[in-house]
Residue, then its C-alpha position, 0 to 999 in steps of 0.5 A: m786691509q792689504s797694502q801692496f808694495d811692488i819691488r819690481a821697477s817695471h810695476n812701480l812707477p815712483l821706483r822706476a822714475f827715480l831709477c831712470f832719472s838717477a841713471a841718466i844723471t849719473i851718466w850725464l855727470a860722468l861725461a861732464s866730469f871728463a869734459v870739465k877737466p883741462e886736458f879735455t877742453q880742447i875737444p870741440g864742444a867739451s867746454l860748452f857741454a861742461l859749462t852748460t852742465t855746471y849751470l844746470l847742476p842745481v836743476l838736476g839736483l832738484g829733479l833728483i829730490f823730486f823723484l826721491h821724495r815721491f819714492n820715499h812716500q812709499g815707505h811706511s816704517p816709523v822713523r826714530m829720531l835718534p838714527l835720523l838725527t845721527g845720520l843728518a848730523a853726519i851728513v850736514g856736519c861733514a859737509g859744513f866742516d868741509l865748506t867752512v874750511t875751504i872758505v876760510n883757507s881760500p876765500d877767493l876759491a883760487d885753490e878750490g879743486n872742484y872742476f865745476v867751480r874752476i870752470l866758472l872761475d876760469t870763464g870769467h864769472s864773478l866771485p859772488f856768482v860762483y859763491g852763490h852757485w857753489l853754495l846753492t848746489q852744495t845745499i841741494f845735493v846735501s839735502m838729497f843725501c839727507l832725503l836718501w837717509l830718511g828714505f832708508l829709514k822709512h823703507r827699512g821695514i820693506l827690506l826686513e820683510s823681504l829678508h824674513s820672507a826669504s829666510p836666509t840660512s847663511l851669510i851668503d844667503f843673507l847677502r844675496i837676499a839683501t842685494g835683491g837676489a832672493e829668487l836667484t841661485t848663487r851663480q845667477w846672483l854673482l854672474p847673471m847671464r840674462m835679464s831674468e837673472m838680474p837682482f831686484l834693483y830696489h835693494g841695491i838702491w839702499a846699499t848704494a845710498v848708504t855707501m854714498i852718504f857716509g863714504n862721501s862724509v868720510f871723504r869730506c872730512y879728509a878733504a878738510a883735514e888736507w886744507l888744515g894741513m893735518i894730512q899731506p895731499t896725495f892722489a893715492g891717499r885720496n883714492l885710499v880714503v874713498f875706497l876705505g870710506a865706501t867699503g866701511a859704509l857698505l859693510s856697516y850697512f849689511v851689519v846693521l841690516w843683519k842686526l835689525y833683521h834678527s831683532t825685528y823677527p826673533d820668531a820667523e813664524r810670527i808674520s806670514l808674507a807672500w813673496s813672489r815676482d808679483g810683489f809681496s803683501q803687507s798686513n796692516n795690523a797692529s802686530h805687523a806694525t809692531a814687528v816692523s818698527g822693532e818695538 
């Protein structure tokens, strides 16, 4: 039997739906993040847009979880408990640490810097309502990060197969293929000039997801340290932590992917895959399952 997984968004409905919904939410929240700031509230409609977005944050988060859940089901790699629990502990632990320290140090949330929390407080919403909305939203988005981590673990076999079928011969080759540029030249990969030169978005999802997950976890620990007075809050310091956290997470992603690739496929000829713009086929036999699981 042959099972097909198409990495092209145009031919994979769950992938396309997740990408489109994520892009729409990203743009929406980016606009709302400006509208919610005090310096922009004088713009007609800005406050209403920001407040409406704040109300809808849990709904938007649940929408992301719905589409992500469907997309995750396309990954069939066995999920090992140690990396799963390690990632979940980092995600939930850092978020819980940040929330706990925030509540202990500012139980009335008067010093909370989150603009979406502030707009609820500043528009006269009761503290119990603000707490309920805040904790619900945090729970939903932390759950989404957990699902992203689970999705990466379930899809890692497809990522590794795409590397194996393209057979990188250098570090640049590896980075190009790992970011979806298997069928692109180095120039097309670094400087695409037409739509046909764009890399596969499938690969970018997981690089972005891991960067977001663990970069955000690092920043939440830093924010908690600020609350505890261990670090002096500065704008430059926060930006530096965001940059270092994201960069470190992205580099770690590529290092782990490189190690997984070499440990999963020590013999490059062991598995034959047909790679093309039409997708690639996976043979669902025992030797293939063993290779993907790395056992």
